[in-house]
C-alpha positions as CSV (number, residue, x, y, z in Angstrom):
1,M,0.0,0.1,0.1
2,A,1.1,3.5,-1.0
3,Q,1.5,6.2,2.0
4,K,-0.7,9.2,1.9
5,Y,0.9,12.3,1.0
6,K,1.4,14.8,3.9
7,M,1.8,18.5,3.6
8,T,4.8,19.9,5.3
9,G,4.6,23.0,7.5
10,C,6.2,25.0,4.9
11,A,3.8,24.0,2.2
12,K,0.8,24.9,4.6
13,F,2.5,28.4,5.2
14,F,2.8,29.0,1.5
15,I,-0.9,28.1,0.8
16,F,-1.7,30.4,3.7
17,L,0.1,33.2,2.2
18,I,-1.4,32.8,-1.3
19,I,-4.8,33.3,0.4
20,A,-4.0,35.8,3.2
21,V,-1.8,38.3,1.3
22,P,-4.4,39.4,-1.4
23,L,-7.1,39.7,1.4
24,A,-4.8,41.8,3.6
25,Y,-4.1,44.0,0.5
26,I,-7.8,44.4,-0.2
27,G,-8.6,45.0,3.4
28,A,-5.8,47.6,3.7
29,S,-6.8,49.5,0.5
30,Y,-10.5,49.7,1.6
31,Y,-9.1,50.9,5.0
32,N,-7.1,53.7,3.4
33,G,-10.1,54.6,1.0
34,S,-8.8,53.5,-2.2
35,D,-10.3,51.0,-4.7
36,P,-7.9,47.8,-4.8
37,F,-9.4,46.5,-7.9
38,A,-8.9,49.5,-9.8
39,K,-5.3,49.6,-8.9
40,I,-4.9,46.0,-10.0
41,K,-6.6,46.8,-13.3
42,E,-3.9,49.4,-13.9
43,I,-1.1,46.9,-13.8
44,E,0.2,46.2,-17.1
45,I,-0.1,42.4,-17.2
46,F,-3.8,42.6,-16.3
47,K,-4.9,44.9,-19.1
48,T,-7.3,43.8,-21.7
49,D,-6.9,44.1,-25.3
50,K,-9.5,47.0,-25.4
51,D,-6.9,49.0,-23.5
52,N,-4.1,48.0,-25.5
53,S,-5.8,49.1,-28.8
54,L,-6.7,52.5,-27.1
55,K,-2.9,52.9,-26.2
56,D,-2.0,52.1,-29.7
57,D,-4.5,54.6,-31.2
58,Q,-3.2,57.2,-29.0
59,T,0.3,56.7,-30.0
60,K,-0.4,56.6,-33.7
61,N,-1.1,60.2,-33.9
62,I,2.0,61.6,-32.2
63,N,2.6,64.1,-35.1
64,A,-0.9,65.3,-35.3
65,P,-1.5,69.0,-35.1
66,V,-2.1,70.5,-31.5
67,V,-5.8,71.4,-31.0
68,N,-5.3,73.7,-28.0
69,E,-1.9,75.6,-28.0
70,S,-2.9,77.9,-25.0
71,T,-2.8,75.0,-22.8
72,L,0.7,74.1,-24.2
73,K,2.0,77.6,-23.8
74,K,0.7,77.6,-20.1
75,E,2.5,74.2,-19.5
76,L,5.7,75.7,-21.1
77,E,5.5,78.7,-19.0
78,L,5.1,76.5,-15.8
79,K,8.0,74.4,-16.8
80,N,10.2,77.3,-17.4
81,E,9.3,78.7,-13.9
82,E,10.2,75.2,-12.5
83,I,13.4,75.4,-14.3
84,E,14.2,78.7,-13.0
85,F,13.2,77.8,-9.3
86,L,15.3,74.7,-9.6
87,N,18.4,76.5,-10.9
88,K,18.1,78.9,-8.0
89,K,17.9,76.1,-5.6
90,I,20.9,74.5,-7.0
91,K,22.9,77.8,-6.8
92,K,21.9,78.0,-3.1
93,L,23.0,74.4,-2.5
94,E,26.3,75.1,-4.2
95,D,27.0,78.2,-2.1
96,L,26.0,76.0,1.1
97,V,28.5,73.4,0.0
98,N,31.3,75.8,-0.6
99,Q,30.5,77.3,2.8
100,Q,30.7,74.0,4.5
101,K,33.9,73.3,2.6
102,E,35.5,76.6,3.9
103,E,34.4,75.8,7.5
104,L,35.7,72.2,7.2
105,E,39.3,73.6,6.1
106,K,39.3,76.1,8.9
107,L,38.6,73.2,11.3
108,R,41.4,71.2,9.9
109,K,43.7,74.0,10.2
110,K,43.2,74.3,13.9
């Protein structure tokens, strides 16, 4: 007579994880106020062919003329302002680094 198969503790633990982890994710998502199933649908491997065909249709017309230039101009202005802000921030940080280097040299001389 053949012996019956027995599950090891490790196998039981993995089966428990396969069931418990998705349930915990769903519960935590609902607790935090978001929809877990919508997030799962956003994952690339779970997208359907309809989603892929819409994506292909959107990428086909890359060189199409822009309908609304004013929004593009506003976005461009915002990006330019952001670049200016970041450049100022970089300059301040570079000055701070130089000050720190000077202080470090003074401390080393003592």
